[in-house]
N, CA, C, O and the ligand as a Tripos MOL2 file, in Angstrom:
@<TRIPOS>MOLECULE
protein
  301   299    76     0     0
PROTEIN
NO_CHARGES

@<TRIPOS>ATOM
      1 N          -8.2360    9.0320  -10.5910 N.3       1 MET1
      2 CA         -9.2700    8.0070  -10.6450 C.3       1 MET1
      3 C         -10.3460    8.3860  -11.6530 C.2       1 MET1
      4 O         -10.0380    8.9310  -12.7130 O.2       1 MET1
      5 N         -11.5850    8.1060  -11.3380 N.am      2 ILE2
      6 CA        -12.6390    8.3650  -12.3120 C.3       2 ILE2
      7 C         -13.5220    9.5200  -11.8530 C.2       2 ILE2
      8 O         -13.6470    9.7890  -10.6580 O.2       2 ILE2
      9 N         -14.1190   10.1840  -12.8080 N.am      3 LYS3
     10 CA        -15.0420   11.2830  -12.4950 C.3       3 LYS3
     11 C         -16.4770   10.8890  -12.8220 C.2       3 LYS3
     12 O         -17.4280   11.5350  -12.3820 O.2       3 LYS3
     13 N         -16.6160    9.8310  -13.5920 N.am      4 GLU4
     14 CA        -17.9540    9.3600  -13.9440 C.3       4 GLU4
     15 C         -17.9480    7.8440  -14.0570 C.2       4 GLU4
     16 O         -16.9020    7.2200  -14.2430 O.2       4 GLU4
     17 N         -19.1470    7.2600  -13.9390 N.am      5 CYS5
     18 CA        -19.2900    5.8040  -14.0240 C.3       5 CYS5
     19 C         -18.8540    5.3070  -15.3980 C.2       5 CYS5
     20 O         -19.2480    5.8730  -16.4180 O.2       5 CYS5
     21 N         -18.0480    4.2590  -15.4270 N.am      6 GLN6
     22 CA        -17.5750    3.7080  -16.6900 C.3       6 GLN6
     23 C         -18.6760    2.9570  -17.4330 C.2       6 GLN6
     24 O         -18.5390    2.6750  -18.6230 O.2       6 GLN6
     25 N         -19.7660    2.6310  -16.7400 N.am      7 ALA7
     26 CA        -20.8580    1.8920  -17.3860 C.3       7 ALA7
     27 C         -21.9530    2.8140  -17.8950 C.2       7 ALA7
     28 O         -22.4190    2.6490  -19.0230 O.2       7 ALA7
     29 N         -22.3760    3.7910  -17.0800 N.am      8 CYS8
     30 CA        -23.5340    4.6050  -17.4740 C.3       8 CYS8
     31 C         -23.2200    6.0920  -17.5750 C.2       8 CYS8
     32 O         -24.0610    6.8610  -18.0430 O.2       8 CYS8
     33 N         -22.0370    6.5170  -17.1510 N.am      9 GLY9
     34 CA        -21.6450    7.9110  -17.3160 C.3       9 GLY9
     35 C         -22.1360    8.8570  -16.2420 C.2       9 GLY9
     36 O         -21.8390   10.0500  -16.2920 O.2       9 GLY9
     37 N         -22.8820    8.3500  -15.2700 N.am     10 GLN10
     38 CA        -23.3760    9.2130  -14.1990 C.3      10 GLN10
     39 C         -22.2390    9.6120  -13.2590 C.2      10 GLN10
     40 O         -21.2150    8.9310  -13.1820 O.2      10 GLN10
     41 N         -22.4310   10.7160  -12.5520 N.am     11 THR11
     42 CA        -21.3700   11.2120  -11.6660 C.3      11 THR11
     43 C         -21.7120   11.0310  -10.1860 C.2      11 THR11
     44 O         -20.9860   11.5270   -9.3240 O.2      11 THR11
     45 N         -22.7920   10.3380   -9.8820 N.am     12 HIS12
     46 CA        -23.1420   10.0640   -8.4770 C.3      12 HIS12
     47 C         -22.3770    8.8290   -8.0220 C.2      12 HIS12
     48 O         -22.8750    7.7070   -8.1170 O.2      12 HIS12
     49 N         -21.1610    9.0450   -7.5260 N.am     13 LEU13
     50 CA        -20.2780    7.9390   -7.1640 C.3      13 LEU13
     51 C         -20.0480    7.9200   -5.6590 C.2      13 LEU13
     52 O         -19.9570    8.9680   -5.0200 O.2      13 LEU13
     53 N         -19.9570    6.7220   -5.1040 N.am     14 LEU14
     54 CA        -19.7350    6.5200   -3.6810 C.3      14 LEU14
     55 C         -18.4510    5.7200   -3.5120 C.2      14 LEU14
     56 O         -18.2340    4.7370   -4.2210 O.2      14 LEU14
     57 N         -17.6030    6.1310   -2.5850 N.am     15 ALA15
     58 CA        -16.3090    5.4720   -2.4510 C.3      15 ALA15
     59 C         -16.0830    4.9900   -1.0340 C.2      15 ALA15
     60 O         -16.5420    5.6050   -0.0720 O.2      15 ALA15
     61 N         -15.3690    3.8780   -0.9180 N.am     16 ALA16
     62 CA        -14.9580    3.3580    0.3810 C.3      16 ALA16
     63 C         -13.5970    2.7030    0.2300 C.2      16 ALA16
     64 O         -13.2440    2.2040   -0.8380 O.2      16 ALA16
     65 N         -12.8440    2.7130    1.3110 N.am     17 THR17
     66 CA        -11.5670    2.0120    1.3430 C.3      17 THR17
     67 C         -11.7780    0.7070    2.0830 C.2      17 THR17
     68 O         -12.3960    0.6840    3.1470 O.2      17 THR17
     69 N         -11.2650   -0.3850    1.5200 N.am     18 THR18
     70 CA        -11.4610   -1.6780    2.1650 C.3      18 THR18
     71 C         -10.2160   -2.5500    2.0190 C.2      18 THR18
     72 O          -9.3940   -2.3480    1.1250 O.2      18 THR18
     73 N         -10.1020   -3.5100    2.9100 N.am     19 ALA19
     74 CA         -8.9470   -4.4050    2.9050 C.3      19 ALA19
     75 C          -8.9880   -5.3340    1.6980 C.2      19 ALA19
     76 O         -10.0530   -5.6080    1.1460 O.2      19 ALA19
     77 N          -7.8140   -5.8130    1.2980 N.am     20 SER20
     78 CA         -7.7490   -6.7400    0.1700 C.3      20 SER20
     79 C          -7.7450   -8.1950    0.6350 C.2      20 SER20
     80 O          -7.7190   -9.1170   -0.1800 O.2      20 SER20
     81 N          -7.7700   -8.3880    1.9480 N.am     21 ASN21
     82 CA         -7.8630   -9.7520    2.4660 C.3      21 ASN21
     83 C          -8.5610   -9.7160    3.8170 C.2      21 ASN21
     84 O          -8.7510   -8.6540    4.4110 O.2      21 ASN21
     85 N          -8.9310  -10.8770    4.2800 N.am     22 GLY22
     86 CA         -9.5990  -10.9660    5.5640 C.3      22 GLY22
     87 C          -9.3130  -12.3140    6.1820 C.2      22 GLY22
     88 O          -8.7320  -13.1850    5.5340 O.2      22 GLY22
     89 N          -9.7090  -12.4950    7.4170 N.am     23 GLY23
     90 CA         -9.4200  -13.7460    8.1020 C.3      23 GLY23
     91 C          -9.9990  -14.9660    7.4150 C.2      23 GLY23
     92 O          -9.4170  -16.0490    7.4750 O.2      23 GLY23
     93 N         -11.1370  -14.8030    6.7640 N.am     24 TYR24
     94 CA        -11.8170  -15.9450    6.1410 C.3      24 TYR24
     95 C         -11.9620  -15.8080    4.6370 C.2      24 TYR24
     96 O         -12.5480  -16.6650    3.9760 O.2      24 TYR24
     97 N         -11.4290  -14.7350    4.1110 N.am     25 GLY25
     98 CA        -11.6160  -14.5060    2.6810 C.3      25 GLY25
     99 C         -10.3250  -14.6650    1.9170 C.2      25 GLY25
    100 O          -9.2660  -14.8710    2.5090 O.2      25 GLY25
    101 N         -10.4060  -14.5700    0.6120 N.am     26 PRO26
    102 CA         -9.2090  -14.6970   -0.2140 C.3      26 PRO26
    103 C          -8.2970  -13.4790   -0.0820 C.2      26 PRO26
    104 O          -8.7290  -12.3870    0.2870 O.2      26 PRO26
    105 N          -7.0570  -13.6990   -0.3890 N.am     27 ASN27
    106 CA         -6.0870  -12.6170   -0.4310 C.3      27 ASN27
    107 C          -6.0370  -12.1200   -1.8720 C.2      27 ASN27
    108 O          -5.4330  -12.7570   -2.7350 O.2      27 ASN27
    109 N          -6.6720  -10.9870   -2.1240 N.am     28 LEU28
    110 CA         -6.8340  -10.5280   -3.4970 C.3      28 LEU28
    111 C          -5.6230   -9.7660   -4.0210 C.2      28 LEU28
    112 O          -5.4760   -9.5900   -5.2300 O.2      28 LEU28
    113 N          -4.7630   -9.3170   -3.1250 N.am     29 LEU29
    114 CA         -3.5380   -8.6370   -3.5570 C.3      29 LEU29
    115 C          -2.3540   -9.3130   -2.8690 C.2      29 LEU29
    116 O          -1.7290   -8.7390   -1.9770 O.2      29 LEU29
    117 N          -2.0530  -10.5450   -3.2980 N.am     30 PRO30
    118 CA         -1.0280  -11.3320   -2.6180 C.3      30 PRO30
    119 C           0.3570  -10.7020   -2.7150 C.2      30 PRO30
    120 O           0.6940  -10.0290   -3.6890 O.2      30 PRO30
    121 N           1.1320  -10.9430   -1.6890 N.am     31 GLY31
    122 CA          2.5140  -10.4750   -1.6890 C.3      31 GLY31
    123 C           2.6640   -9.0030   -1.3830 C.2      31 GLY31
    124 O           3.7340   -8.4380   -1.6070 O.2      31 GLY31
    125 N           1.6180   -8.3600   -0.8760 N.am     32 THR32
    126 CA          1.7180   -6.9240   -0.5930 C.3      32 THR32
    127 C           1.8810   -6.6550    0.8950 C.2      32 THR32
    128 O           1.7200   -5.5250    1.3550 O.2      32 THR32
    129 N           2.2050   -7.7120    1.6480 N.am     33 GLY33
    130 CA          2.4730   -7.5300    3.0650 C.3      33 GLY33
    131 C           1.4190   -8.1950    3.9310 C.2      33 GLY33
    132 O           0.2310   -8.1680    3.6100 O.2      33 GLY33
    133 N           1.8580   -8.7920    5.0260 N.am     34 SER34
    134 CA          0.9040   -9.4500    5.9190 C.3      34 SER34
    135 C           0.4680   -8.5180    7.0450 C.2      34 SER34
    136 O          -0.6310   -8.6620    7.5800 O.2      34 SER34
    137 N           1.3180   -7.5700    7.4030 N.am     35 TRP35
    138 CA          0.9600   -6.6410    8.4760 C.3      35 TRP35
    139 C          -0.0200   -5.5860    7.9660 C.2      35 TRP35
    140 O          -1.0370   -5.3170    8.6050 O.2      35 TRP35
    141 N           0.2860   -5.0010    6.8320 N.am     36 ARG36
    142 CA         -0.5830   -3.9620    6.2840 C.3      36 ARG36
    143 C          -0.6400   -4.1130    4.7650 C.2      36 ARG36
    144 O          -0.0320   -3.3360    4.0300 O.2      36 ARG36
    145 N          -1.3820   -5.1300    4.3050 N.am     37 PRO37
    146 CA         -1.4360   -5.3760    2.8610 C.3      37 PRO37
    147 C          -2.1210   -4.2300    2.1220 C.2      37 PRO37
    148 O          -2.8310   -3.4210    2.7170 O.2      37 PRO37
    149 N          -1.8940   -4.1820    0.8270 N.am     38 ALA38
    150 CA         -2.4860   -3.1350   -0.0050 C.3      38 ALA38
    151 C          -4.0100   -3.1480    0.1230 C.2      38 ALA38
    152 O          -4.6280   -4.2010    0.2740 O.2      38 ALA38
    153 N          -4.5870   -1.9730    0.0590 N.am     39 ARG39
    154 CA         -6.0380   -1.8160    0.1950 C.3      39 ARG39
    155 C          -6.6610   -1.3910   -1.1300 C.2      39 ARG39
    156 O          -5.9960   -0.8990   -2.0410 O.2      39 ARG39
    157 N          -7.9670   -1.6070   -1.1860 N.am     40 PHE40
    158 CA         -8.7350   -1.1880   -2.3550 C.3      40 PHE40
    159 C          -9.4700    0.1060   -2.0800 C.2      40 PHE40
    160 O          -9.8960    0.3820   -0.9580 O.2      40 PHE40
    161 N          -9.6040    0.8780   -3.1190 N.am     41 GLU41
    162 CA        -10.5510    1.9790   -3.1340 C.3      41 GLU41
    163 C         -11.6790    1.5020   -4.0390 C.2      41 GLU41
    164 O         -11.4910    1.3300   -5.2430 O.2      41 GLU41
    165 N         -12.8370    1.2930   -3.4590 N.am     42 VAL42
    166 CA        -13.9770    0.7830   -4.2070 C.3      42 VAL42
    167 C         -14.9240    1.9470   -4.4860 C.2      42 VAL42
    168 O         -15.3630    2.6410   -3.5700 O.2      42 VAL42
    169 N         -15.2270    2.1460   -5.7570 N.am     43 VAL43
    170 CA        -16.1220    3.2420   -6.1530 C.3      43 VAL43
    171 C         -17.3670    2.6270   -6.7920 C.2      43 VAL43
    172 O         -17.2880    1.9410   -7.8120 O.2      43 VAL43
    173 N         -18.5060    2.8870   -6.1740 N.am     44 VAL44
    174 CA        -19.7680    2.3230   -6.6420 C.3      44 VAL44
    175 C         -20.6060    3.4350   -7.2690 C.2      44 VAL44
    176 O         -20.7170    4.5280   -6.7130 O.2      44 VAL44
    177 N         -21.1830    3.1540   -8.4050 N.am     45 CYS45
    178 CA        -22.0780    4.1180   -9.0510 C.3      45 CYS45
    179 C         -23.4160    4.1050   -8.3240 C.2      45 CYS45
    180 O         -24.0490    3.0580   -8.1880 O.2      45 CYS45
    181 N         -23.8390    5.2770   -7.8590 N.am     46 GLY46
    182 CA        -25.1070    5.3840   -7.1600 C.3      46 GLY46
    183 C         -26.3150    5.2520   -8.0740 C.2      46 GLY46
    184 O         -27.4410    5.1210   -7.5950 O.2      46 GLY46
    185 N         -26.0990    5.2860   -9.3710 N.am     47 LYS47
    186 CA        -27.1950    5.1700  -10.3330 C.3      47 LYS47
    187 C         -27.4050    3.7190  -10.7730 C.2      47 LYS47
    188 O         -28.5200    3.2030  -10.6960 O.2      47 LYS47
    189 N         -26.3420    3.0650  -11.2320 N.am     48 CYS48
    190 CA        -26.5100    1.7200  -11.8080 C.3      48 CYS48
    191 C         -25.8540    0.6280  -10.9700 C.2      48 CYS48
    192 O         -26.0790   -0.5570  -11.2200 O.2      48 CYS48
    193 N         -25.0390    1.0090   -9.9710 N.am     49 GLY49
    194 CA        -24.4340    0.0020   -9.1080 C.3      49 GLY49
    195 C         -23.1320   -0.5750   -9.6190 C.2      49 GLY49
    196 O         -22.5330   -1.4280   -8.9630 O.2      49 GLY49
    197 N         -22.6880   -0.1300  -10.7660 N.am     50 TYR50
    198 CA        -21.4280   -0.6480  -11.2910 C.3      50 TYR50
    199 C         -20.3030   -0.3600  -10.2990 C.2      50 TYR50
    200 O         -20.2150    0.7340   -9.7430 O.2      50 TYR50
    201 N         -19.4480   -1.3520  -10.0890 N.am     51 VAL51
    202 CA        -18.3640   -1.2340   -9.1230 C.3      51 VAL51
    203 C         -17.0370   -1.0670   -9.8480 C.2      51 VAL51
    204 O         -16.6940   -1.8520  -10.7320 O.2      51 VAL51
    205 N         -16.3020   -0.0420   -9.4640 N.am     52 HIS52
    206 CA        -14.9660    0.2030  -10.0000 C.3      52 HIS52
    207 C         -13.9730   -0.0910   -8.8820 C.2      52 HIS52
    208 O         -14.0830    0.4460   -7.7790 O.2      52 HIS52
    209 N         -13.0270   -0.9290   -9.1740 N.am     53 TRP53
    210 CA        -12.0460   -1.3150   -8.1560 C.3      53 TRP53
    211 C         -10.7020   -0.7030   -8.4850 C.2      53 TRP53
    212 O         -10.2240   -0.7870   -9.6160 O.2      53 TRP53
    213 N         -10.1040   -0.0910   -7.4930 N.am     54 PHE54
    214 CA         -8.7540    0.4590   -7.6500 C.3      54 PHE54
    215 C          -7.9270    0.0280   -6.4540 C.2      54 PHE54
    216 O          -8.4520   -0.1650   -5.3570 O.2      54 PHE54
    217 N          -6.6490   -0.1170   -6.6730 N.am     55 VAL55
    218 CA         -5.7410   -0.2300   -5.5420 C.3      55 VAL55
    219 C          -5.5050    1.1860   -5.0280 C.2      55 VAL55
    220 O          -5.3260    2.1150   -5.8160 O.2      55 VAL55
    221 N          -5.5040    1.3480   -3.7200 N.am     56 GLN56
    222 CA         -5.2400    2.6720   -3.1650 C.3      56 GLN56
    223 C          -3.9250    3.1950   -3.6930 C.2      56 GLN56
    224 O          -2.9320    2.4730   -3.7800 O.2      56 GLN56
    225 N          -3.9420    4.4600   -4.0410 N.am     57 LYS57
    226 CA         -2.7780    5.0550   -4.6920 C.3      57 LYS57
    227 C          -1.4980    4.8350   -3.8850 C.2      57 LYS57
    228 O          -0.4600    4.4910   -4.4510 O.2      57 LYS57
    229 N          -1.5660    5.0300   -2.5770 N.am     58 GLU58
    230 CA         -0.3480    4.8910   -1.7710 C.3      58 GLU58
    231 C           0.0890    3.4350   -1.6000 C.2      58 GLU58
    232 O           1.1900    3.1660   -1.1200 O.2      58 GLU58
    233 N          -0.7810    2.4920   -1.9960 N.am     59 ASP59
    234 CA         -0.4230    1.0810   -1.8930 C.3      59 ASP59
    235 C          -0.0100    0.4730   -3.2300 C.2      59 ASP59
    236 O           0.3510   -0.7020   -3.2920 O.2      59 ASP59
    237 N          -0.0590    1.2530   -4.2780 N.am     60 LEU60
    238 CA          0.2240    0.7090   -5.6090 C.3      60 LEU60
    239 C           1.6560    0.1740   -5.7180 C.2      60 LEU60
    240 O           1.8960   -0.8120   -6.4150 O.2      60 LEU60
    241 N           2.5990    0.8140   -5.0390 N.am     61 ASP61
    242 CA          3.9820    0.3280   -5.0690 C.3      61 ASP61
    243 C           4.1030   -1.0570   -4.4450 C.2      61 ASP61
    244 O           4.9480   -1.8510   -4.8600 O.2      61 ASP61
    245 N           3.2650   -1.3570   -3.4500 N.am     62 LYS62
    246 CA          3.2960   -2.6920   -2.8360 C.3      62 LYS62
    247 C           2.9260   -3.7590   -3.8700 C.2      62 LYS62
    248 O           3.5150   -4.8390   -3.8940 O.2      62 LYS62
    249 N           1.9600   -3.4510   -4.7120 N.am     63 VAL63
    250 CA          1.5650   -4.3910   -5.7610 C.3      63 VAL63
    251 C           2.6820   -4.5250   -6.7960 C.2      63 VAL63
    252 O           2.9770   -5.6260   -7.2590 O.2      63 VAL63
    253 N           3.3000   -3.4060   -7.1530 N.am     64 LYS64
    254 CA          4.3810   -3.4450   -8.1420 C.3      64 LYS64
    255 C           5.5630   -4.2560   -7.6360 C.2      64 LYS64
    256 O           6.2560   -4.9050   -8.4200 O.2      64 LYS64
    257 N           5.7970   -4.2210   -6.3130 N.am     65 ARG65
    258 CA          6.9260   -4.9630   -5.7370 C.3      65 ARG65
    259 C           6.5960   -6.4210   -5.4660 C.2      65 ARG65
    260 O           7.5030   -7.2320   -5.2750 O.2      65 ARG65
    261 N           5.3120   -6.7710   -5.4450 N.am     66 SER66
    262 CA          4.9160   -8.1460   -5.1340 C.3      66 SER66
    263 C           5.3990   -9.1040   -6.2160 C.2      66 SER66
    264 O           5.2430   -8.8330   -7.4070 O.2      66 SER66
    265 N           5.9780  -10.2100   -5.8050 N.am     67 LYS67
    266 CA          6.4440  -11.1900   -6.7860 C.3      67 LYS67
    267 C           5.2900  -12.0230   -7.3410 C.2      67 LYS67
    268 O           5.4790  -12.8050   -8.2730 O.2      67 LYS67
    269 N           4.1120  -11.8600   -6.7760 N.am     68 HIS68
    270 CA          2.9450  -12.5840   -7.2950 C.3      68 HIS68
    271 C           2.3670  -11.9460   -8.5510 C.2      68 HIS68
    272 O           1.6340  -12.5830   -9.3070 O.2      68 HIS68
    273 N           2.7110  -10.6700   -8.7620 N.am     69 PHE69
    274 CA          2.1720   -9.9830   -9.9280 C.3      69 PHE69
    275 C           3.2200   -9.9090  -11.0270 C.2      69 PHE69
    276 O           4.3940   -9.6520  -10.7620 O.2      69 PHE69
    277 N           2.7960  -10.1330  -12.2430 N.am     70 ARG70
    278 CA          3.6770  -10.0970  -13.4010 C.3      70 ARG70
    279 C           3.0010   -9.2780  -14.4880 C.2      70 ARG70
    280 O           1.7930   -9.0480  -14.4350 O.2      70 ARG70
    281 N           3.7610   -8.8470  -15.4550 N.am     71 PRO71
    282 CA          3.1490   -8.0920  -16.5520 C.3      71 PRO71
    283 C           2.0250   -8.8960  -17.2210 C.2      71 PRO71
    284 O           2.1760  -10.0840  -17.5070 O.2      71 PRO71
    285 N           0.9320   -8.2410  -17.4540 N.am     72 TYR72
    286 CA         -0.2150   -8.9090  -18.0620 C.3      72 TYR72
    287 C          -0.0120   -9.0630  -19.5570 C.2      72 TYR72
    288 O           0.2490   -8.0970  -20.2740 O.2      72 TYR72
    289 N          -0.1400  -10.3120  -20.0100 N.am     73 ARG73
    290 CA         -0.0200  -10.5720  -21.4370 C.3      73 ARG73
    291 C          -1.2670  -11.3380  -21.8670 C.2      73 ARG73
    292 O          -1.3890  -12.5310  -21.5880 O.2      73 ARG73
    293 N          -2.1870  -10.6650  -22.5400 N.am     74 PRO74
    294 CA         -3.3960  -11.3490  -22.9730 C.3      74 PRO74
    295 C          -3.0600  -12.4720  -23.9440 C.2      74 PRO74
    296 O          -2.1700  -12.3330  -24.7830 O.2      74 PRO74
    297 N          -3.7690  -13.5760  -23.8270 N.am     75 SER75
    298 CA         -3.4770  -14.7130  -24.6910 C.3      75 SER75
    299 C          -4.3650  -14.7220  -25.9280 C.2      75 SER75
    300 O          -4.2490  -15.6170  -26.7650 O.2      75 SER75
    301 ZN        -23.3850    3.7570  -13.4490 Zn       76 ZN76
@<TRIPOS>BOND
     1     1     2 1
     2     2     3 1
     3     3     4 2
     4     3     5 am
     5     5     6 1
     6     6     7 1
     7     7     8 2
     8     7     9 am
     9     9    10 1
    10    10    11 1
    11    11    12 2
    12    11    13 am
    13    13    14 1
    14    14    15 1
    15    15    16 2
    16    15    17 am
    17    17    18 1
    18    18    19 1
    19    19    20 2
    20    19    21 am
    21    21    22 1
    22    22    23 1
    23    23    24 2
    24    23    25 am
    25    25    26 1
    26    26    27 1
    27    27    28 2
    28    27    29 am
    29    29    30 1
    30    30    31 1
    31    31    32 2
    32    31    33 am
    33    33    34 1
    34    34    35 1
    35    35    36 2
    36    35    37 am
    37    37    38 1
    38    38    39 1
    39    39    40 2
    40    39    41 am
    41    41    42 1
    42    42    43 1
    43    43    44 2
    44    43    45 am
    45    45    46 1
    46    46    47 1
    47    47    48 2
    48    47    49 am
    49    49    50 1
    50    50    51 1
    51    51    52 2
    52    51    53 am
    53    53    54 1
    54    54    55 1
    55    55    56 2
    56    55    57 am
    57    57    58 1
    58    58    59 1
    59    59    60 2
    60    59    61 am
    61    61    62 1
    62    62    63 1
    63    63    64 2
    64    63    65 am
    65    65    66 1
    66    66    67 1
    67    67    68 2
    68    67    69 am
    69    69    70 1
    70    70    71 1
    71    71    72 2
    72    71    73 am
    73    73    74 1
    74    74    75 1
    75    75    76 2
    76    75    77 am
    77    77    78 1
    78    78    79 1
    79    79    80 2
    80    79    81 am
    81    81    82 1
    82    82    83 1
    83    83    84 2
    84    83    85 am
    85    85    86 1
    86    86    87 1
    87    87    88 2
    88    87    89 am
    89    89    90 1
    90    90    91 1
    91    91    92 2
    92    91    93 am
    93    93    94 1
    94    94    95 1
    95    95    96 2
    96    95    97 am
    97    97    98 1
    98    98    99 1
    99    99   100 2
   100    99   101 am
   101   101   102 1
   102   102   103 1
   103   103   104 2
   104   103   105 am
   105   105   106 1
   106   106   107 1
   107   107   108 2
   108   107   109 am
   109   109   110 1
   110   110   111 1
   111   111   112 2
   112   111   113 am
   113   113   114 1
   114   114   115 1
   115   115   116 2
   116   115   117 am
   117   117   118 1
   118   118   119 1
   119   119   120 2
   120   119   121 am
   121   121   122 1
   122   122   123 1
   123   123   124 2
   124   123   125 am
   125   125   126 1
   126   126   127 1
   127   127   128 2
   128   127   129 am
   129   129   130 1
   130   130   131 1
   131   131   132 2
   132   131   133 am
   133   133   134 1
   134   134   135 1
   135   135   136 2
   136   135   137 am
   137   137   138 1
   138   138   139 1
   139   139   140 2
   140   139   141 am
   141   141   142 1
   142   142   143 1
   143   143   144 2
   144   143   145 am
   145   145   146 1
   146   146   147 1
   147   147   148 2
   148   147   149 am
   149   149   150 1
   150   150   151 1
   151   151   152 2
   152   151   153 am
   153   153   154 1
   154   154   155 1
   155   155   156 2
   156   155   157 am
   157   157   158 1
   158   158   159 1
   159   159   160 2
   160   159   161 am
   161   161   162 1
   162   162   163 1
   163   163   164 2
   164   163   165 am
   165   165   166 1
   166   166   167 1
   167   167   168 2
   168   167   169 am
   169   169   170 1
   170   170   171 1
   171   171   172 2
   172   171   173 am
   173   173   174 1
   174   174   175 1
   175   175   176 2
   176   175   177 am
   177   177   178 1
   178   178   179 1
   179   179   180 2
   180   179   181 am
   181   181   182 1
   182   182   183 1
   183   183   184 2
   184   183   185 am
   185   185   186 1
   186   186   187 1
   187   187   188 2
   188   187   189 am
   189   189   190 1
   190   190   191 1
   191   191   192 2
   192   191   193 am
   193   193   194 1
   194   194   195 1
   195   195   196 2
   196   195   197 am
   197   197   198 1
   198   198   199 1
   199   199   200 2
   200   199   201 am
   201   201   202 1
   202   202   203 1
   203   203   204 2
   204   203   205 am
   205   205   206 1
   206   206   207 1
   207   207   208 2
   208   207   209 am
   209   209   210 1
   210   210   211 1
   211   211   212 2
   212   211   213 am
   213   213   214 1
   214   214   215 1
   215   215   216 2
   216   215   217 am
   217   217   218 1
   218   218   219 1
   219   219   220 2
   220   219   221 am
   221   221   222 1
   222   222   223 1
   223   223   224 2
   224   223   225 am
   225   225   226 1
   226   226   227 1
   227   227   228 2
   228   227   229 am
   229   229   230 1
   230   230   231 1
   231   231   232 2
   232   231   233 am
   233   233   234 1
   234   234   235 1
   235   235   236 2
   236   235   237 am
   237   237   238 1
   238   238   239 1
   239   239   240 2
   240   239   241 am
   241   241   242 1
   242   242   243 1
   243   243   244 2
   244   243   245 am
   245   245   246 1
   246   246   247 1
   247   247   248 2
   248   247   249 am
   249   249   250 1
   250   250   251 1
   251   251   252 2
   252   251   253 am
   253   253   254 1
   254   254   255 1
   255   255   256 2
   256   255   257 am
   257   257   258 1
   258   258   259 1
   259   259   260 2
   260   259   261 am
   261   261   262 1
   262   262   263 1
   263   263   264 2
   264   263   265 am
   265   265   266 1
   266   266   267 1
   267   267   268 2
   268   267   269 am
   269   269   270 1
   270   270   271 1
   271   271   272 2
   272   271   273 am
   273   273   274 1
   274   274   275 1
   275   275   276 2
   276   275   277 am
   277   277   278 1
   278   278   279 1
   279   279   280 2
   280   279   281 am
   281   281   282 1
   282   282   283 1
   283   283   284 2
   284   283   285 am
   285   285   286 1
   286   286   287 1
   287   287   288 2
   288   287   289 am
   289   289   290 1
   290   290   291 1
   291   291   292 2
   292   291   293 am
   293   293   294 1
   294   294   295 1
   295   295   296 2
   296   295   297 am
   297   297   298 1
   298   298   299 1
   299   299   300 2
@<TRIPOS>SUBSTRUCTURE
     1 MET1         2 RESIDUE 1 A MET
     2 ILE2         6 RESIDUE 1 A ILE
     3 LYS3        10 RESIDUE 1 A LYS
     4 GLU4        14 RESIDUE 1 A GLU
     5 CYS5        18 RESIDUE 1 A CYS
     6 GLN6        22 RESIDUE 1 A GLN
     7 ALA7        26 RESIDUE 1 A ALA
     8 CYS8        30 RESIDUE 1 A CYS
     9 GLY9        34 RESIDUE 1 A GLY
    10 GLN10       38 RESIDUE 1 A GLN
    11 THR11       42 RESIDUE 1 A THR
    12 HIS12       46 RESIDUE 1 A HIS
    13 LEU13       50 RESIDUE 1 A LEU
    14 LEU14       54 RESIDUE 1 A LEU
    15 ALA15       58 RESIDUE 1 A ALA
    16 ALA16       62 RESIDUE 1 A ALA
    17 THR17       66 RESIDUE 1 A THR
    18 THR18       70 RESIDUE 1 A THR
    19 ALA19       74 RESIDUE 1 A ALA
    20 SER20       78 RESIDUE 1 A SER
    21 ASN21       82 RESIDUE 1 A ASN
    22 GLY22       86 RESIDUE 1 A GLY
    23 GLY23       90 RESIDUE 1 A GLY
    24 TYR24       94 RESIDUE 1 A TYR
    25 GLY25       98 RESIDUE 1 A GLY
    26 PRO26      102 RESIDUE 1 A PRO
    27 ASN27      106 RESIDUE 1 A ASN
    28 LEU28      110 RESIDUE 1 A LEU
    29 LEU29      114 RESIDUE 1 A LEU
    30 PRO30      118 RESIDUE 1 A PRO
    31 GLY31      122 RESIDUE 1 A GLY
    32 THR32      126 RESIDUE 1 A THR
    33 GLY33      130 RESIDUE 1 A GLY
    34 SER34      134 RESIDUE 1 A SER
    35 TRP35      138 RESIDUE 1 A TRP
    36 ARG36      142 RESIDUE 1 A ARG
    37 PRO37      146 RESIDUE 1 A PRO
    38 ALA38      150 RESIDUE 1 A ALA
    39 ARG39      154 RESIDUE 1 A ARG
    40 PHE40      158 RESIDUE 1 A PHE
    41 GLU41      162 RESIDUE 1 A GLU
    42 VAL42      166 RESIDUE 1 A VAL
    43 VAL43      170 RESIDUE 1 A VAL
    44 VAL44      174 RESIDUE 1 A VAL
    45 CYS45      178 RESIDUE 1 A CYS
    46 GLY46      182 RESIDUE 1 A GLY
    47 LYS47      186 RESIDUE 1 A LYS
    48 CYS48      190 RESIDUE 1 A CYS
    49 GLY49      194 RESIDUE 1 A GLY
    50 TYR50      198 RESIDUE 1 A TYR
    51 VAL51      202 RESIDUE 1 A VAL
    52 HIS52      206 RESIDUE 1 A HIS
    53 TRP53      210 RESIDUE 1 A TRP
    54 PHE54      214 RESIDUE 1 A PHE
    55 VAL55      218 RESIDUE 1 A VAL
    56 GLN56      222 RESIDUE 1 A GLN
    57 LYS57      226 RESIDUE 1 A LYS
    58 GLU58      230 RESIDUE 1 A GLU
    59 ASP59      234 RESIDUE 1 A ASP
    60 LEU60      238 RESIDUE 1 A LEU
    61 ASP61      242 RESIDUE 1 A ASP
    62 LYS62      246 RESIDUE 1 A LYS
    63 VAL63      250 RESIDUE 1 A VAL
    64 LYS64      254 RESIDUE 1 A LYS
    65 ARG65      258 RESIDUE 1 A ARG
    66 SER66      262 RESIDUE 1 A SER
    67 LYS67      266 RESIDUE 1 A LYS
    68 HIS68      270 RESIDUE 1 A HIS
    69 PHE69      274 RESIDUE 1 A PHE
    70 ARG70      278 RESIDUE 1 A ARG
    71 PRO71      282 RESIDUE 1 A PRO
    72 TYR72      286 RESIDUE 1 A TYR
    73 ARG73      290 RESIDUE 1 A ARG
    74 PRO74      294 RESIDUE 1 A PRO
    75 SER75      298 RESIDUE 1 A SER
    76 ZN76       301 GROUP 0 **** ****
């Protein structure tokens, strides 16, 4: 992952693991399972507040297997 903030370069980072969907919210990682969908590792810079979003390492294969995700091709 990261060792410093991608916006300001500070190393005071705070991390939490959170779900990628909720009962009333959007499903941000579709197709990764309804019982235990892929989770995010959210890293917030304690200096500037910039948020870095990662899929949890152990859940990355769920995203790769999801038929909702395709190779990104910038237009
Ligand atoms: Zn920062």
